[in-house]
PyMOL CGO cylinders between C-alpha atoms (Angstrom):
from pymol import cmd
from pymol.cgo import CYLINDER

trace = [
    CYLINDER, 5.88, 54.28, 20.35, 8.69, 52.94, 18.22, 0.3, 1, 1, 1, 1, 1, 1,
    CYLINDER, 8.69, 52.94, 18.22, 9.26, 54.35, 14.78, 0.3, 1, 1, 1, 1, 1, 1,
    CYLINDER, 9.26, 54.35, 14.78, 7.39, 52.65, 11.96, 0.3, 1, 1, 1, 1, 1, 1,
    CYLINDER, 7.39, 52.65, 11.96, 9.62, 50.73, 9.57, 0.3, 1, 1, 1, 1, 1, 1,
    CYLINDER, 9.62, 50.73, 9.57, 8.88, 49.39, 6.11, 0.3, 1, 1, 1, 1, 1, 1,
    CYLINDER, 8.88, 49.39, 6.11, 8.77, 45.59, 6.31, 0.3, 1, 1, 1, 1, 1, 1,
    CYLINDER, 8.77, 45.59, 6.31, 8.34, 42.88, 3.69, 0.3, 1, 1, 1, 1, 1, 1,
    CYLINDER, 8.34, 42.88, 3.69, 6.73, 39.52, 4.50, 0.3, 1, 1, 1, 1, 1, 1,
    CYLINDER, 6.73, 39.52, 4.50, 9.69, 37.26, 3.88, 0.3, 1, 1, 1, 1, 1, 1,
    CYLINDER, 9.69, 37.26, 3.88, 8.35, 33.74, 4.22, 0.3, 1, 1, 1, 1, 1, 1,
    CYLINDER, 8.35, 33.74, 4.22, 6.06, 31.70, 2.06, 0.3, 1, 1, 1, 1, 1, 1,
    CYLINDER, 6.06, 31.70, 2.06, 2.51, 30.55, 2.71, 0.3, 1, 1, 1, 1, 1, 1,
    CYLINDER, 2.51, 30.55, 2.71, 2.11, 27.02, 4.03, 0.3, 1, 1, 1, 1, 1, 1,
    CYLINDER, 2.11, 27.02, 4.03, -0.23, 24.89, 1.90, 0.3, 1, 1, 1, 1, 1, 1,
    CYLINDER, -0.23, 24.89, 1.90, -0.40, 21.88, -0.36, 0.3, 1, 1, 1, 1, 1, 1,
    CYLINDER, -0.40, 21.88, -0.36, -2.81, 20.58, -2.98, 0.3, 1, 1, 1, 1, 1, 1,
    CYLINDER, -2.81, 20.58, -2.98, -4.99, 19.05, -0.23, 0.3, 1, 1, 1, 1, 1, 1,
    CYLINDER, -4.99, 19.05, -0.23, -5.51, 22.30, 1.71, 0.3, 1, 1, 1, 1, 1, 1,
    CYLINDER, -5.51, 22.30, 1.71, -9.21, 23.07, 2.31, 0.3, 1, 1, 1, 1, 1, 1,
    CYLINDER, -9.21, 23.07, 2.31, -9.09, 25.74, 5.04, 0.3, 1, 1, 1, 1, 1, 1,
    CYLINDER, -9.09, 25.74, 5.04, -7.11, 28.97, 4.80, 0.3, 1, 1, 1, 1, 1, 1,
    CYLINDER, -7.11, 28.97, 4.80, -6.23, 30.89, 7.97, 0.3, 1, 1, 1, 1, 1, 1,
    CYLINDER, -6.23, 30.89, 7.97, -5.02, 34.43, 7.41, 0.3, 1, 1, 1, 1, 1, 1,
    CYLINDER, -5.02, 34.43, 7.41, -3.24, 36.63, 9.93, 0.3, 1, 1, 1, 1, 1, 1,
    CYLINDER, -3.24, 36.63, 9.93, -2.27, 40.25, 9.36, 0.3, 1, 1, 1, 1, 1, 1,
    CYLINDER, -2.27, 40.25, 9.36, 1.55, 40.40, 9.30, 0.3, 1, 1, 1, 1, 1, 1,
    CYLINDER, 1.55, 40.40, 9.30, 4.26, 38.45, 11.14, 0.3, 1, 1, 1, 1, 1, 1,
    CYLINDER, 4.26, 38.45, 11.14, 5.27, 39.68, 14.59, 0.3, 1, 1, 1, 1, 1, 1,
    CYLINDER, 5.27, 39.68, 14.59, 8.88, 40.61, 15.30, 0.3, 1, 1, 1, 1, 1, 1,
    CYLINDER, 8.88, 40.61, 15.30, 9.41, 37.15, 16.84, 0.3, 1, 1, 1, 1, 1, 1,
    CYLINDER, 9.41, 37.15, 16.84, 7.84, 35.44, 13.82, 0.3, 1, 1, 1, 1, 1, 1,
    CYLINDER, 7.84, 35.44, 13.82, 10.04, 37.51, 11.49, 0.3, 1, 1, 1, 1, 1, 1,
    CYLINDER, 10.04, 37.51, 11.49, 13.07, 36.41, 13.53, 0.3, 1, 1, 1, 1, 1, 1,
    CYLINDER, 13.07, 36.41, 13.53, 12.11, 32.72, 13.35, 0.3, 1, 1, 1, 1, 1, 1,
    CYLINDER, 12.11, 32.72, 13.35, 10.82, 33.03, 9.75, 0.3, 1, 1, 1, 1, 1, 1,
    CYLINDER, 10.82, 33.03, 9.75, 7.62, 31.16, 10.60, 0.3, 1, 1, 1, 1, 1, 1,
    CYLINDER, 7.62, 31.16, 10.60, 4.07, 31.90, 11.64, 0.3, 1, 1, 1, 1, 1, 1,
    CYLINDER, 4.07, 31.90, 11.64, 3.06, 32.61, 15.24, 0.3, 1, 1, 1, 1, 1, 1,
    CYLINDER, 3.06, 32.61, 15.24, 6.59, 32.40, 16.59, 0.3, 1, 1, 1, 1, 1, 1,
    CYLINDER, 6.59, 32.40, 16.59, 5.97, 34.34, 19.80, 0.3, 1, 1, 1, 1, 1, 1,
    CYLINDER, 5.97, 34.34, 19.80, 5.87, 31.83, 22.67, 0.3, 1, 1, 1, 1, 1, 1,
    CYLINDER, 5.87, 31.83, 22.67, 2.86, 33.61, 24.21, 0.3, 1, 1, 1, 1, 1, 1,
    CYLINDER, 2.86, 33.61, 24.21, 0.79, 33.46, 21.01, 0.3, 1, 1, 1, 1, 1, 1,
    CYLINDER, 0.79, 33.46, 21.01, -1.91, 30.84, 21.49, 0.3, 1, 1, 1, 1, 1, 1,
    CYLINDER, -1.91, 30.84, 21.49, -2.35, 29.89, 17.82, 0.3, 1, 1, 1, 1, 1, 1,
    CYLINDER, -2.35, 29.89, 17.82, -0.53, 26.55, 17.94, 0.3, 1, 1, 1, 1, 1, 1,
    CYLINDER, -0.53, 26.55, 17.94, -2.12, 25.64, 21.27, 0.3, 1, 1, 1, 1, 1, 1,
    CYLINDER, -2.12, 25.64, 21.27, -5.60, 26.34, 19.83, 0.3, 1, 1, 1, 1, 1, 1,
    CYLINDER, -5.60, 26.34, 19.83, -4.89, 24.29, 16.68, 0.3, 1, 1, 1, 1, 1, 1,
    CYLINDER, -4.89, 24.29, 16.68, -3.48, 21.41, 18.72, 0.3, 1, 1, 1, 1, 1, 1,
    CYLINDER, -3.48, 21.41, 18.72, -6.59, 21.36, 20.86, 0.3, 1, 1, 1, 1, 1, 1,
    CYLINDER, -6.59, 21.36, 20.86, -9.01, 21.56, 17.91, 0.3, 1, 1, 1, 1, 1, 1,
    CYLINDER, -9.01, 21.56, 17.91, -7.22, 18.78, 16.04, 0.3, 1, 1, 1, 1, 1, 1,
    CYLINDER, -7.22, 18.78, 16.04, -6.64, 16.68, 19.20, 0.3, 1, 1, 1, 1, 1, 1,
    CYLINDER, -6.64, 16.68, 19.20, -2.93, 16.60, 18.39, 0.3, 1, 1, 1, 1, 1, 1,
    CYLINDER, -2.93, 16.60, 18.39, 0.09, 17.15, 20.63, 0.3, 1, 1, 1, 1, 1, 1,
    CYLINDER, 0.09, 17.15, 20.63, 1.32, 20.72, 20.75, 0.3, 1, 1, 1, 1, 1, 1,
    CYLINDER, 1.32, 20.72, 20.75, 3.79, 21.13, 17.85, 0.3, 1, 1, 1, 1, 1, 1,
    CYLINDER, 3.79, 21.13, 17.85, 7.18, 22.52, 18.83, 0.3, 1, 1, 1, 1, 1, 1,
    CYLINDER, 7.18, 22.52, 18.83, 9.29, 22.70, 15.67, 0.3, 1, 1, 1, 1, 1, 1,
    CYLINDER, 9.29, 22.70, 15.67, 8.51, 24.26, 12.31, 0.3, 1, 1, 1, 1, 1, 1,
    CYLINDER, 8.51, 24.26, 12.31, 8.44, 20.76, 10.80, 0.3, 1, 1, 1, 1, 1, 1,
    CYLINDER, 8.44, 20.76, 10.80, 5.89, 19.60, 13.41, 0.3, 1, 1, 1, 1, 1, 1,
    CYLINDER, 5.89, 19.60, 13.41, 3.77, 22.70, 12.81, 0.3, 1, 1, 1, 1, 1, 1,
    CYLINDER, 3.77, 22.70, 12.81, 3.77, 22.18, 9.04, 0.3, 1, 1, 1, 1, 1, 1,
    CYLINDER, 3.77, 22.18, 9.04, 2.96, 18.51, 9.50, 0.3, 1, 1, 1, 1, 1, 1,
    CYLINDER, 2.96, 18.51, 9.50, -0.06, 19.35, 11.69, 0.3, 1, 1, 1, 1, 1, 1,
    CYLINDER, -0.06, 19.35, 11.69, -1.30, 21.83, 9.07, 0.3, 1, 1, 1, 1, 1, 1,
    CYLINDER, -1.30, 21.83, 9.07, -0.90, 19.34, 6.22, 0.3, 1, 1, 1, 1, 1, 1,
    CYLINDER, -0.90, 19.34, 6.22, -2.55, 16.46, 8.12, 0.3, 1, 1, 1, 1, 1, 1,
    CYLINDER, -2.55, 16.46, 8.12, -5.62, 18.63, 8.66, 0.3, 1, 1, 1, 1, 1, 1,
    CYLINDER, -5.62, 18.63, 8.66, -5.65, 20.31, 5.24, 0.3, 1, 1, 1, 1, 1, 1,
    CYLINDER, -5.65, 20.31, 5.24, -5.01, 23.79, 6.63, 0.3, 1, 1, 1, 1, 1, 1,
    CYLINDER, -5.01, 23.79, 6.63, -3.25, 26.52, 4.66, 0.3, 1, 1, 1, 1, 1, 1,
    CYLINDER, -3.25, 26.52, 4.66, -1.64, 29.42, 6.51, 0.3, 1, 1, 1, 1, 1, 1,
    CYLINDER, -1.64, 29.42, 6.51, -0.67, 32.88, 5.32, 0.3, 1, 1, 1, 1, 1, 1,
    CYLINDER, -0.67, 32.88, 5.32, -1.08, 36.56, 6.06, 0.3, 1, 1, 1, 1, 1, 1,
    CYLINDER, -1.08, 36.56, 6.06, -3.08, 39.30, 4.35, 0.3, 1, 1, 1, 1, 1, 1,
    CYLINDER, -3.08, 39.30, 4.35, -0.17, 41.75, 4.11, 0.3, 1, 1, 1, 1, 1, 1,
    CYLINDER, -0.17, 41.75, 4.11, 2.78, 41.34, 1.74, 0.3, 1, 1, 1, 1, 1, 1,
    CYLINDER, 2.78, 41.34, 1.74, 4.44, 44.56, 2.95, 0.3, 1, 1, 1, 1, 1, 1,
    CYLINDER, 4.44, 44.56, 2.95, 3.63, 47.54, 5.14, 0.3, 1, 1, 1, 1, 1, 1,
    CYLINDER, 3.63, 47.54, 5.14, 4.99, 50.09, 7.55, 0.3, 1, 1, 1, 1, 1, 1,
    CYLINDER, 4.99, 50.09, 7.55, 4.78, 48.79, 11.11, 0.3, 1, 1, 1, 1, 1, 1,
    CYLINDER, 4.78, 48.79, 11.11, 6.13, 49.64, 14.53, 0.3, 1, 1, 1, 1, 1, 1,
    CYLINDER, 6.13, 49.64, 14.53, 7.43, 46.46, 16.16, 0.3, 1, 1, 1, 1, 1, 1,
    CYLINDER, 7.43, 46.46, 16.16, 4.59, 43.92, 16.19, 0.3, 1, 1, 1, 1, 1, 1,
    CYLINDER, 4.59, 43.92, 16.19, 1.74, 46.38, 16.66, 0.3, 1, 1, 1, 1, 1, 1,
    CYLINDER, 1.74, 46.38, 16.66, -1.17, 45.78, 14.31, 0.3, 1, 1, 1, 1, 1, 1,
    CYLINDER, -1.17, 45.78, 14.31, -2.49, 49.20, 15.38, 0.3, 1, 1, 1, 1, 1, 1,
    CYLINDER, -2.49, 49.20, 15.38, 0.56, 50.86, 13.82, 0.3, 1, 1, 1, 1, 1, 1,
    CYLINDER, 0.56, 50.86, 13.82, 0.19, 49.27, 10.37, 0.3, 1, 1, 1, 1, 1, 1,
    CYLINDER, 0.19, 49.27, 10.37, 0.09, 51.69, 7.44, 0.3, 1, 1, 1, 1, 1, 1,
    CYLINDER, 0.09, 51.69, 7.44, 0.65, 51.65, 3.68, 0.3, 1, 1, 1, 1, 1, 1,
    CYLINDER, 0.65, 51.65, 3.68, -0.52, 48.08, 3.22, 0.3, 1, 1, 1, 1, 1, 1,
    CYLINDER, -0.52, 48.08, 3.22, 0.34, 46.08, 0.13, 0.3, 1, 1, 1, 1, 1, 1,
    CYLINDER, 0.34, 46.08, 0.13, -1.79, 42.89, 0.17, 0.3, 1, 1, 1, 1, 1, 1,
    CYLINDER, -1.79, 42.89, 0.17, -0.60, 39.43, -0.81, 0.3, 1, 1, 1, 1, 1, 1,
    CYLINDER, -0.60, 39.43, -0.81, -1.74, 37.81, -4.03, 0.3, 1, 1, 1, 1, 1, 1,
    CYLINDER, -1.74, 37.81, -4.03, -3.93, 34.95, -2.83, 0.3, 1, 1, 1, 1, 1, 1,
    CYLINDER, -3.93, 34.95, -2.83, -3.95, 33.38, -6.30, 0.3, 1, 1, 1, 1, 1, 1,
    CYLINDER, -3.95, 33.38, -6.30, -0.69, 31.71, -5.29, 0.3, 1, 1, 1, 1, 1, 1,
    CYLINDER, -0.69, 31.71, -5.29, -2.69, 29.55, -2.86, 0.3, 1, 1, 1, 1, 1, 1,
    CYLINDER, -2.69, 29.55, -2.86, -6.21, 29.58, -4.31, 0.3, 1, 1, 1, 1, 1, 1,
    CYLINDER, -6.21, 29.58, -4.31, -5.10, 28.37, -7.75, 0.3, 1, 1, 1, 1, 1, 1,
    CYLINDER, -5.10, 28.37, -7.75, -3.27, 25.35, -6.33, 0.3, 1, 1, 1, 1, 1, 1,
    CYLINDER, -3.27, 25.35, -6.33, -5.79, 23.90, -3.87, 0.3, 1, 1, 1, 1, 1, 1,
    CYLINDER, -5.79, 23.90, -3.87, -9.53, 23.85, -3.18, 0.3, 1, 1, 1, 1, 1, 1,
    CYLINDER, -9.53, 23.85, -3.18, -10.07, 26.20, -0.27, 0.3, 1, 1, 1, 1, 1, 1,
    CYLINDER, -10.07, 26.20, -0.27, -13.59, 25.77, 1.11, 0.3, 1, 1, 1, 1, 1, 1,
    CYLINDER, -13.59, 25.77, 1.11, -13.44, 28.30, 3.94, 0.3, 1, 1, 1, 1, 1, 1,
    CYLINDER, -13.44, 28.30, 3.94, -11.27, 31.27, 4.86, 0.3, 1, 1, 1, 1, 1, 1,
    CYLINDER, -11.27, 31.27, 4.86, -10.76, 32.32, 8.48, 0.3, 1, 1, 1, 1, 1, 1,
    CYLINDER, -10.76, 32.32, 8.48, -9.13, 35.48, 9.83, 0.3, 1, 1, 1, 1, 1, 1,
    CYLINDER, -9.13, 35.48, 9.83, -7.01, 35.32, 12.96, 0.3, 1, 1, 1, 1, 1, 1,
    CYLINDER, -7.01, 35.32, 12.96, -8.21, 38.65, 14.35, 0.3, 1, 1, 1, 1, 1, 1,
    CYLINDER, -8.21, 38.65, 14.35, -10.37, 41.61, 13.38, 0.3, 1, 1, 1, 1, 1, 1,
    CYLINDER, -10.37, 41.61, 13.38, -7.72, 43.51, 11.46, 0.3, 1, 1, 1, 1, 1, 1,
    CYLINDER, -7.72, 43.51, 11.46, -6.90, 40.50, 9.27, 0.3, 1, 1, 1, 1, 1, 1,
    CYLINDER, -6.90, 40.50, 9.27, -10.62, 40.24, 8.49, 0.3, 1, 1, 1, 1, 1, 1,
    CYLINDER, -10.62, 40.24, 8.49, -10.95, 43.95, 7.78, 0.3, 1, 1, 1, 1, 1, 1,
    CYLINDER, -10.95, 43.95, 7.78, -7.93, 44.04, 5.48, 0.3, 1, 1, 1, 1, 1, 1,
    CYLINDER, -7.93, 44.04, 5.48, -9.07, 40.88, 3.68, 0.3, 1, 1, 1, 1, 1, 1,
    CYLINDER, -9.07, 40.88, 3.68, -12.49, 42.43, 3.04, 0.3, 1, 1, 1, 1, 1, 1,
    CYLINDER, -12.49, 42.43, 3.04, -10.91, 45.67, 1.87, 0.3, 1, 1, 1, 1, 1, 1,
    CYLINDER, -10.91, 45.67, 1.87, -8.19, 44.33, -0.41, 0.3, 1, 1, 1, 1, 1, 1,
    CYLINDER, -8.19, 44.33, -0.41, -8.78, 40.66, -1.23, 0.3, 1, 1, 1, 1, 1, 1,
    CYLINDER, -8.78, 40.66, -1.23, -12.46, 39.74, -1.07, 0.3, 1, 1, 1, 1, 1, 1,
    CYLINDER, -12.46, 39.74, -1.07, -13.31, 41.78, -4.19, 0.3, 1, 1, 1, 1, 1, 1,
    CYLINDER, -13.31, 41.78, -4.19, -10.88, 39.54, -6.12, 0.3, 1, 1, 1, 1, 1, 1,
    CYLINDER, -10.88, 39.54, -6.12, -11.54, 36.19, -4.46, 0.3, 1, 1, 1, 1, 1, 1,
    CYLINDER, -11.54, 36.19, -4.46, -15.32, 36.57, -4.07, 0.3, 1, 1, 1, 1, 1, 1,
    CYLINDER, -15.32, 36.57, -4.07, -14.96, 34.38, -0.96, 0.3, 1, 1, 1, 1, 1, 1,
    CYLINDER, -14.96, 34.38, -0.96, -16.29, 35.47, 2.42, 0.3, 1, 1, 1, 1, 1, 1,
    CYLINDER, -16.29, 35.47, 2.42, -14.09, 35.35, 5.49, 0.3, 1, 1, 1, 1, 1, 1,
    CYLINDER, -14.09, 35.35, 5.49, -15.07, 34.23, 8.97, 0.3, 1, 1, 1, 1, 1, 1,
    CYLINDER, -15.07, 34.23, 8.97, -13.36, 36.45, 11.53, 0.3, 1, 1, 1, 1, 1, 1,
    CYLINDER, -13.36, 36.45, 11.53, -12.12, 34.74, 14.68, 0.3, 1, 1, 1, 1, 1, 1,
    CYLINDER, -12.12, 34.74, 14.68, -10.66, 36.45, 17.75, 0.3, 1, 1, 1, 1, 1, 1,
    CYLINDER, -10.66, 36.45, 17.75, -6.92, 36.94, 17.58, 0.3, 1, 1, 1, 1, 1, 1,
    CYLINDER, -6.92, 36.94, 17.58, -4.71, 34.39, 19.28, 0.3, 1, 1, 1, 1, 1, 1,
    CYLINDER, -4.71, 34.39, 19.28, -2.17, 37.15, 19.99, 0.3, 1, 1, 1, 1, 1, 1,
    CYLINDER, -2.17, 37.15, 19.99, -1.11, 37.68, 23.60, 0.3, 1, 1, 1, 1, 1, 1,
    CYLINDER, -1.11, 37.68, 23.60, -2.18, 41.31, 23.07, 0.3, 1, 1, 1, 1, 1, 1,
    CYLINDER, -2.18, 41.31, 23.07, -5.79, 40.09, 22.91, 0.3, 1, 1, 1, 1, 1, 1,
    CYLINDER, -5.79, 40.09, 22.91, -6.23, 39.94, 26.69, 0.3, 1, 1, 1, 1, 1, 1,
    CYLINDER, -6.23, 39.94, 26.69, -10.04, 40.02, 26.41, 0.3, 1, 1, 1, 1, 1, 1,
    CYLINDER, -10.04, 40.02, 26.41, -9.94, 36.36, 25.40, 0.3, 1, 1, 1, 1, 1, 1,
    CYLINDER, -9.94, 36.36, 25.40, -8.56, 33.77, 27.75, 0.3, 1, 1, 1, 1, 1, 1,
    CYLINDER, -8.56, 33.77, 27.75, -7.75, 30.36, 26.27, 0.3, 1, 1, 1, 1, 1, 1,
    CYLINDER, -7.75, 30.36, 26.27, -11.18, 28.84, 26.99, 0.3, 1, 1, 1, 1, 1, 1,
    CYLINDER, -11.18, 28.84, 26.99, -13.01, 31.78, 25.42, 0.3, 1, 1, 1, 1, 1, 1,
    CYLINDER, -13.01, 31.78, 25.42, -10.74, 31.58, 22.34, 0.3, 1, 1, 1, 1, 1, 1,
    CYLINDER, -10.74, 31.58, 22.34, -11.52, 27.88, 21.97, 0.3, 1, 1, 1, 1, 1, 1,
    CYLINDER, -11.52, 27.88, 21.97, -15.25, 28.55, 22.14, 0.3, 1, 1, 1, 1, 1, 1,
    CYLINDER, -15.25, 28.55, 22.14, -14.96, 30.92, 19.17, 0.3, 1, 1, 1, 1, 1, 1,
    CYLINDER, -14.96, 30.92, 19.17, -12.46, 28.83, 17.19, 0.3, 1, 1, 1, 1, 1, 1,
    CYLINDER, -12.46, 28.83, 17.19, -14.62, 25.66, 17.53, 0.3, 1, 1, 1, 1, 1, 1,
    CYLINDER, -14.62, 25.66, 17.53, -16.44, 26.68, 14.32, 0.3, 1, 1, 1, 1, 1, 1,
    CYLINDER, -16.44, 26.68, 14.32, -13.39, 25.55, 12.39, 0.3, 1, 1, 1, 1, 1, 1,
    CYLINDER, -13.39, 25.55, 12.39, -13.88, 21.94, 13.51, 0.3, 1, 1, 1, 1, 1, 1,
    CYLINDER, -13.88, 21.94, 13.51, -16.71, 21.56, 10.98, 0.3, 1, 1, 1, 1, 1, 1,
    CYLINDER, -16.71, 21.56, 10.98, -14.15, 22.06, 8.19, 0.3, 1, 1, 1, 1, 1, 1,
    CYLINDER, -14.15, 22.06, 8.19, -11.37, 19.89, 9.64, 0.3, 1, 1, 1, 1, 1, 1,
    CYLINDER, -11.37, 19.89, 9.64, -10.81, 16.40, 8.28, 0.3, 1, 1, 1, 1, 1, 1,
]
cmd.load_cgo(trace, "trace")
């Protein structure tokens, strides 16, 4: 395994005053850190799942991805502000410093929070739920490392979000 390195989350959450759903990941992958935007690995199924749920074309550029999020009142961020991590491995994460969700929660009316993966849900419950007093609904990770879930099985689980989409 690669050596763990201290990393800081270097890009901002995506949200606006109309955001009603918040999706939280754990921490950006190496590819996402390189592209400075969420779910940047081409094998990550996040954008494909969102496109399907919103019946929109698959977004390609950062501008298209942000536009899709804004049109459907979705905010996007991660639970971790900084940590030690080896590559992109969630299993290697240590010494977590959580984000301050007030930055988002004080500027829009989030009705439901979803976790993209078990670890994001666990860390949210550990660090953030005591402050927010909002429950999180944990969805299976869209990461290519989550081989237990093919695309159809992911969609079945992520369908719950449709209730909250405009």
